[in-house]
N, C-alpha and C positions, 0 to 999 in steps of 0.2 A: 338686632343687638347681640350681645354675646357678652358673659362674664368670665373673665378668665383668674384664678386663682393661683397664687403662687407662693411658696415659702422657700425650701431646699429645690422643688421642682416646681412646674407650671401645670395646672389640671384646668383645662377650659371645659364651660357647661355643652356648651353644644361643639359640633364639626366645625361650625361656621355660624355666621351671621343669621340669625331667623326673625321672622317678622315678630312684634311688639305683640302679640296677640293675649288675651288673658290667661289662656292655658301656659305659654310661654314664659309669661308674667310670672304667676306662680310656680311654677317650676324653679324660676332663678330666685324669687324667696326662700324657697324651701333650702337652695343649693347654699344661699349666702348664710342662712342659720346654721346649717350645720358645720359650719366652718370653725377652725379652732386659731386663735393666734398665738403662731408657737412657727420656730423654725427659723430658718434664715430669709434674707431678702435679694435672693438671687433672681434678677429682674430681666436678664437677657433673653433667656426661654420664652417668657412671658410676652415679650416686645416682640420676638419673632412671631409667635401665634399673632399676634394681633396685627400686625404687618402685613400677614402673610396672604397673597394672592390679590384680586384687586377689586374694589367693591361694585358693586353693581352698577351698570351704566343710568346715572343720573343721580347717583347718590354720593355725597361727600363721606369719607370715613373721617370720624371724629375719636379718636383715643384717647378715655380718662383713665389717668395712670396715679392711683392712691398708696400711700404707706406711710406706715408709723415708723420706719425706722432707716438705719443708715443703710448707703446702697452699697454693695459689692461689685466688682468690676466695671467702674465708672467708663474707663476709657473704651472698654468694649461695649457698653450701652450706648455709647454717645457714637460712636463709631457704625452700630447699626442702624441708628437714627441716620445719621447722615448719609447710609446707603441706601436703606428703602424706606424711608417716611414718603416718597415722591412726591402726590397733592394731599397726601392727609393732612391731619392737625393732632397736634398731642399736645393735652392741657394734663398738667402735672398738680397734685394735691399731696401736702405734706401735712399729716395730723400728730400733735405733740412736739415735744422740743428736744426729740432725739432725731430728728431728720436731717439729713443733708441740702439747707436750704439752696446752696451753691449750685450742688448738681443738678437740683428739680430746674432752675432758673435757666442752666444751660440747656437741658432737656428740652424743655419748652420754649426756649427762643428757637433749638434747632425744628423744631417740629410746627413752627409757625404758629403757636398756641400762647395760653398763659399759665401763671402760678399761683395756686390759691394755698397759702400758710394760713393754717389755723391751730394756735397753740393750747386754745381750752376747748377739750371736747365737748362743751357746752353751747359753742358757738357753731358746730358740724352744720345745724338744718340751716340756718341762715346763710351762712358761706356757699352752702353749694347750691341753696336757691339762685345766688348772684351766678354762681356760674351755670347755672342749668339756662339762665337769660341770657348771657354771653353764648353759650353753644347755639343760642337759637336767633341771635342778634348779631352777628360782625357788621360792623358800620364799613369797611373797607377790607375787600379781600385782593391778594396778590399785588399788596401795594409794593411799589419801586420809585424808588427816590433818584433822582438825577441832579447829580451837585455840577458846579462849573469846573473844567478842567483847564489847569495852567498848565501851558504848552503839554509836556506828555508824561506828567505827573497827576494820575486820576486821584481823586478822593479817596482817604483809608476813613473807613466808615464802620461802626460797632451800631447793633450787632451787625456782623455779615451778612445773615440771611433774616431780612426783615417779617418778624410775623404780623399776621392781620391784627387789626385795629377792630376792638370790642367794646361794646356801649360800657360806659364806665371805668374802661381799663384804661391809664393815660400809657402813652407811648413815647418814648425817648431814643432818639438815633443821634448819634454824634460824629460828626466828620470831622477832619483834618484837612485844610486846603492850602498847600504850601505855593507861593506865588507873589508876585507884586500884588500890595492890596489895589494897586490903579487895575489890575488885571482882575483881578476877582468881583470888583465892585462893577463890570461891565456884565457879569453873568448872571444866572438866575437858577434857582432851585426848582424843580420839575417835580410834581408827586402826582403818579397815577396809580388808578387802581380799580375795581368792579364793585358796586354797590347796587343788591338787587339785581346782579349779572347784568348791569350797566356800564358802560366805561366814564370813567371821570378822573378830570385831570385838573390840577390846581398848578398856579405858577407864582413864585416872590421873588422879586427883582432884588439883588445883592445888596443893591446900594442902600435897601432902607434896614442894613442889619446895625447892630449896635453892641459895643462892648460889653458883657457882661460878668464881673467877677464868680468864678467858680466852675464856668464852662471849660478850661483846660485842665483843671482835676479830675472835673466828671469823665472826661476824655479818656485821660491818662489811668483813671480806675478802671474803667471797660476794657481799656485795650490790655492790662495786666491780668484782668480775670478771662 
């Protein structure tokens, strides 16, 4: 693990990830206790430090990003995540009423992770326990969904990059299929992923779908966002 503090600049505790020994944990506690909540919310440098280098073989890098303020340089940070996240996972935490929820949601989606929004500081302990459980128990990793293709028009889906599926965390994927209903009905939706490092596959025939109000609106809202 490592701890990276940020305000107007970024300050890592260690040069890179270290073993979670009691000595290192004690040093991390002391580091956190002496931090002061002031300065800006310039996270680009901190994200760069968190995503630098490659994780040790056999390890999955999980980045937990926590903030209680509005984020500066949103586009720059999102571009860095797209460019450098690779196989890592990014989990965003917003505490209080001053956070940019929309940015945190976009960052977590691009990082194949989840967003935890905590409005009341009294809820921090409980909500963080839920997040730690998710970090330890992904239900499906590397999730991919194949939609029926009509002619040369592939499905348009949101989110474009599907995050992993975690225990207790719903995942909604929206798709627009353009083509004759008779042609779409003959297709299937196929989902694949890894569960406990084992390949799993599920299929649903499109003939079983039914029309429901609100789906088109939800797709349009995701598309606009």
